[in-house]
C-alpha positions, -999 to 999 in steps of 0.1 A, spaced: 106 262 -163 79 237 -172 57 223 -145 47 186 -141 76 172 -161 95 156 -132 85 122 -119 71 119 -84 98 114 -57 91 89 -29 112 96 1 105 62 16 109 37 -12 114 1 0 143 -19 -15 140 -57 -12 169 -80 -20 167 -116 -31 184 -126 2 155 -111 22 171 -79 35 150 -48 31 158 -11 36 143 23 27 158 50 5 146 78 -17 136 71 -53 111 78 -80 99 42 -78 79 31 -48 94 -4 -44 126 -18 -59 136 -55 -61 173 -63 -64 194 -95 -67 225 -84 -46 229 -61 -17 257 -52 8 246 -82 30 250 -108 3 275 -93 -23 308 -112 -24 328 -80 -23 314 -71 11 310 -106 26 343 -121 13 326 -152 2 323 -163 -34 288 -170 -45 283 -180 -81 249 -178 -96 252 -200 -127 219 -207 -145 233 -216 -179 264 -236 -168 287 -208 -181 310 -210 -151 314 -248 -155 320 -245 -192 346 -218 -186 364 -239 -160 364 -269 -183 380 -248 -211 406 -236 -187 414 -271 -175 417 -282 -211 441 -254 -219 462 -262 -189 464 -299 -200 474 -288 -235 502 -267 -220 515 -296 -200 515 -319 -230 531 -292 -252 558 -287 -226 565 -324 -225 567 -326 -263 591 -297 -263 613 -315 -238 613 -347 -259 623 -328 -291 650 -309 -272 664 -342 -259 663 -357 -294 682 -327 -308 708 -328 -281 713 -366 -288 716 -359 -325 743 -332 -319 762 -355 -296 761 -383 -321 773 -359 -348 802 -348 -326 812 -384 -320 811 -392 -357 832 -361 -364 859 -371 -339 860 -406 -352 866 -395 -387 
């Protein structure tokens, strides 16, 4: 087996979260900076926290609202067409009975 090929292991590496919580763990890196930990992650806290730097969430929500509005308008248009066809069939029946 080769010697000196493995990185140095630090048994007391300090992990620092963006929320301010710190804890120690074993790692090959002396200090680690993370964005989310168990104290601030939505899965563990039950609170939704959206970090949106490029307005991606807002753009997505706007697209979804637009799609919902289109669905409502499409549904209304289908109802109008259906009513027009039913009226045309009724008028055709009336003409057929008169003749």
